[in-house]
VMD Tcl script that draws the C-alpha trace (Angstrom):
set ca {
  {-13.53 -10.31 15.02}
  {-12.06 -7.54 17.15}
  {-14.99 -5.12 17.04}
  {-18.44 -5.76 18.48}
  {-20.11 -2.95 16.52}
  {-19.56 -1.02 13.26}
  {-16.27 0.86 13.31}
  {-14.61 3.85 11.71}
  {-11.74 2.86 9.43}
  {-8.87 5.19 8.51}
  {-6.78 4.10 5.52}
  {-4.74 5.36 2.58}
  {-3.63 4.23 -0.87}
  {-4.19 0.56 -1.72}
  {-5.43 -0.18 1.81}
  {-8.10 2.50 1.36}
  {-9.15 0.93 -1.94}
  {-9.42 -2.50 -0.36}
  {-11.44 -0.92 2.47}
  {-13.90 0.44 -0.09}
  {-14.38 -3.05 -1.49}
  {-14.84 -4.48 2.00}
  {-17.40 -1.77 2.83}
  {-19.34 -2.58 -0.35}
  {-19.34 -6.29 0.49}
  {-20.03 -5.91 4.23}
  {-21.47 -2.44 4.95}
  {-22.75 -3.53 8.36}
  {-19.14 -3.67 9.63}
  {-18.43 0.02 8.99}
  {-19.60 3.16 10.78}
  {-17.60 5.50 8.56}
  {-14.57 5.63 6.29}
  {-11.78 8.20 6.40}
  {-9.77 7.58 3.25}
  {-6.90 9.42 1.60}
  {-5.86 8.80 -1.97}
  {-7.57 5.43 -2.38}
  {-6.02 3.69 -5.37}
  {-6.30 0.19 -6.75}
  {-3.07 0.89 -8.67}
  {-4.69 -0.18 -11.93}
  {-7.35 2.49 -11.99}
  {-9.27 3.64 -15.06}
  {-7.91 0.83 -17.20}
  {-4.22 1.64 -16.67}
  {-2.64 -1.57 -15.46}
  {0.13 -0.78 -12.98}
  {1.60 -4.25 -13.58}
  {2.67 -3.23 -17.10}
  {5.21 -0.82 -15.62}
  {8.83 -1.69 -16.56}
  {10.01 -1.58 -12.93}
  {7.20 -3.95 -11.88}
  {8.31 -6.42 -14.54}
  {11.86 -6.35 -13.14}
  {10.68 -6.79 -9.56}
  {8.66 -9.86 -10.59}
  {11.93 -11.63 -11.40}
  {13.00 -14.07 -8.66}
  {16.23 -13.09 -6.91}
  {15.97 -9.55 -8.31}
  {12.88 -9.01 -6.16}
  {14.86 -9.76 -2.97}
  {17.77 -7.66 -4.17}
  {15.53 -4.61 -4.70}
  {13.81 -5.22 -1.38}
  {17.11 -5.35 0.50}
  {18.68 -2.42 -1.33}
  {15.66 -0.17 -1.83}
  {13.35 -0.84 1.06}
  {15.15 -2.10 4.14}
  {17.22 1.00 4.71}
  {16.36 4.51 5.93}
  {17.04 6.26 2.61}
  {14.87 3.83 0.63}
  {12.00 4.22 3.07}
  {12.34 8.00 3.13}
  {12.27 8.09 -0.68}
  {9.12 5.93 -0.75}
  {7.44 8.22 1.78}
  {8.46 11.33 -0.18}
  {7.14 9.95 -3.47}
  {4.05 8.04 -2.36}
  {2.85 9.17 1.05}
  {3.66 12.76 1.95}
  {2.92 15.91 -0.03}
  {5.29 17.82 2.25}
  {8.55 15.88 2.84}
  {9.41 18.07 5.84}
  {6.68 16.18 7.74}
  {8.54 12.89 7.47}
  {10.04 12.54 10.93}
  {12.78 10.08 11.81}
  {10.33 8.20 14.05}
  {8.15 7.49 11.00}
  {11.13 6.22 8.99}
  {12.22 4.07 11.95}
  {8.74 2.55 12.31}
  {8.61 1.63 8.61}
  {12.14 0.23 8.82}
  {11.30 -1.89 11.86}
  {8.27 -3.28 10.03}
  {10.30 -3.99 6.89}
  {12.88 -5.96 8.86}
  {10.36 -8.27 10.56}
  {10.63 -11.94 9.65}
  {8.89 -12.42 6.28}
  {8.29 -8.66 6.07}
  {9.28 -8.72 2.44}
  {6.12 -10.56 1.41}
  {3.76 -7.64 1.99}
  {6.10 -5.07 0.45}
  {6.95 -7.16 -2.61}
  {3.33 -8.09 -3.27}
  {2.54 -4.36 -3.22}
  {5.43 -3.43 -5.54}
  {4.73 -6.34 -7.93}
  {1.08 -5.35 -8.15}
  {-0.24 -8.66 -6.86}
  {-3.20 -6.88 -5.23}
  {-3.93 -4.39 -8.03}
  {-7.43 -3.83 -9.31}
  {-9.36 -1.06 -11.02}
  {-11.03 0.86 -8.18}
  {-13.01 2.96 -10.65}
  {-15.17 -0.11 -11.34}
  {-16.33 -0.08 -7.70}
  {-16.96 3.63 -7.29}
  {-20.63 3.53 -8.38}
  {-21.25 1.12 -5.47}
}
mol new
graphics top color blue
foreach p $ca { graphics top sphere $p radius 0.5 }
foreach p [lrange $ca 0 end-1] q [lrange $ca 1 end] { graphics top cylinder $p $q radius 0.2 }
display resetview
């Protein structure tokens, strides 16, 4: 609704995987895709949701505890960025950590993060690659 012609989309990780599915379904909306490490998190038959940590985070009350302790603080965000987003941790600037932290502390901000960690949006991207 915000673009009047096909657009270039830049995305990473699960967002990149969802972008691939959107481009398959509606190719007329996309000019090009710039994607890094697209992952459906359950790729090639390995279901991310079977992970022990994911099972813990699916538990009510514990999910909020882990969110508050592990995500809504600078060290938790930095650790996530080091493990999941940046190959070179020296490129994680304080401004990046602050932006993630500000997003995490928005009202209802936990819903997006917890749905990601719980694997609510997981799918096997490898099934879509031929398309």
